[in-house]
C-alpha positions as CSV (number, residue, x, y, z in Angstrom):
1,X,-64.3,-82.2,70.8
2,X,-67.2,-83.9,69.1
3,X,-69.6,-85.9,71.3
4,X,-69.4,-89.7,70.8
5,X,-72.6,-91.3,69.9
6,X,-73.6,-95.0,70.2
7,X,-74.8,-96.2,66.9
8,X,-75.4,-99.8,68.1
9,X,-79.0,-101.0,68.0
10,X,-80.5,-104.1,69.6
11,X,-81.2,-106.1,66.3
12,X,-78.0,-105.2,64.6
13,X,-75.9,-106.0,67.7
14,X,-77.5,-109.3,67.9
15,X,-77.1,-110.1,64.3
16,X,-73.4,-109.4,64.3
17,X,-73.1,-112.1,67.0
18,X,-75.4,-114.5,65.2
19,X,-73.6,-114.0,61.8
20,X,-70.6,-115.9,63.2
21,X,-72.7,-118.6,64.9
22,X,-72.4,-122.0,63.3
23,X,-73.7,-125.2,64.7
24,X,-75.9,-126.1,67.6
25,X,-73.2,-126.0,70.2
26,X,-72.6,-122.3,69.5
27,X,-76.1,-121.2,70.5
28,X,-75.2,-121.0,74.2
29,X,-71.9,-119.1,73.5
30,X,-73.9,-116.7,71.2
31,X,-76.5,-116.2,74.0
32,X,-73.7,-115.1,76.4
33,X,-72.1,-112.9,73.9
34,X,-75.4,-111.2,73.0
35,X,-76.2,-110.6,76.7
36,X,-72.8,-109.0,77.3
37,X,-73.1,-106.9,74.2
38,X,-76.7,-105.6,75.1
39,X,-75.6,-104.9,78.7
40,X,-72.3,-103.1,77.5
41,X,-74.3,-100.9,75.0
42,X,-77.3,-100.5,77.3
43,X,-79.7,-101.8,74.7
44,X,-82.1,-103.6,77.0
45,X,-82.8,-107.0,78.3
46,X,-82.2,-110.2,76.4
47,X,-85.3,-111.3,74.6
48,X,-85.1,-114.9,73.4
49,X,-88.0,-114.7,70.9
50,X,-86.5,-111.6,69.3
51,X,-83.1,-113.2,69.0
52,X,-84.6,-116.4,67.6
53,X,-86.4,-114.3,64.9
54,X,-83.0,-112.6,64.1
55,X,-81.4,-116.1,64.0
56,X,-84.1,-117.3,61.5
57,X,-83.5,-114.2,59.4
58,X,-79.7,-114.9,59.4
59,X,-80.3,-118.5,58.4
60,X,-82.5,-117.5,55.5
61,X,-80.0,-114.9,54.3
62,X,-77.2,-117.3,54.5
63,X,-78.9,-120.0,52.5
64,X,-80.2,-117.5,49.9
65,X,-76.7,-115.9,49.5
66,X,-75.0,-119.3,49.2
67,X,-77.2,-120.2,46.3
68,X,-75.1,-117.7,44.3
69,X,-76.3,-117.6,40.7
70,X,-79.3,-119.7,41.5
71,X,-80.7,-117.1,43.9
72,X,-83.6,-115.0,42.6
73,X,-81.7,-111.9,43.9
74,X,-78.4,-112.7,42.1
75,X,-77.4,-110.3,39.3
76,X,-73.8,-110.7,38.4
77,X,-72.0,-107.4,38.3
78,X,-69.5,-106.5,35.6
79,X,-66.7,-106.7,38.1
80,X,-64.1,-109.5,37.9
81,X,-64.3,-110.3,41.5
82,X,-67.3,-110.8,43.9
83,X,-69.0,-107.5,44.7
84,X,-71.9,-106.3,46.8
85,X,-73.7,-105.4,43.5
86,X,-73.7,-109.2,42.5
87,X,-77.0,-109.3,44.6
88,X,-80.0,-107.1,44.4
89,X,-79.9,-106.6,48.2
90,X,-82.4,-103.7,48.1
91,X,-85.1,-106.1,46.7
92,X,-83.9,-108.7,49.1
93,X,-84.4,-106.3,52.0
94,X,-87.9,-105.3,50.7
95,X,-89.0,-108.9,50.6
96,X,-87.5,-109.8,53.9
97,X,-88.9,-106.7,55.7
98,X,-92.3,-107.9,54.7
99,X,-91.7,-111.3,56.0
100,X,-89.9,-110.1,59.2
101,X,-92.3,-107.2,60.0
102,X,-91.4,-107.2,63.7
103,X,-87.9,-106.1,62.7
104,X,-87.5,-102.3,61.9
105,X,-87.1,-101.7,58.1
106,X,-83.8,-99.7,58.6
107,X,-82.5,-102.7,60.6
108,X,-83.4,-105.1,57.8
109,X,-81.6,-103.0,55.3
110,X,-78.4,-102.9,57.4
111,X,-78.6,-106.6,58.2
112,X,-79.1,-107.6,54.5
113,X,-76.2,-105.4,53.4
114,X,-73.9,-106.8,56.1
115,X,-75.0,-110.4,55.3
116,X,-74.2,-110.0,51.6
117,X,-70.7,-108.6,52.5
118,X,-70.1,-111.4,55.0
119,X,-71.5,-114.4,53.3
120,X,-70.6,-113.5,49.7
121,X,-67.8,-111.0,49.5
122,X,-65.6,-112.4,52.3
């Protein structure tokens, strides 16, 4: 039987909670969920500064993706329906990894791809 591995990372786990956070009243709820997720996956202690940086990244991604065809990263694909390829998410990840240098590059790639899927394709 194959050994089960835990692919969860601190930043991605936090982002997945923050991605569904809307409004000021949800911040406390998100904090509880993040703490529980970090504890469950044994990813370390809650770091408010780190989570706030991820929240800032989430807000920036959400605003940029919601611009749709006005976004500098938008490049409409040939598909009839919305698609991941509608955005140049690799360039977006490059630019954001420079701005958010405290977040690992691989994490930024994963977060940007997930954000395009959540905020554009769904």
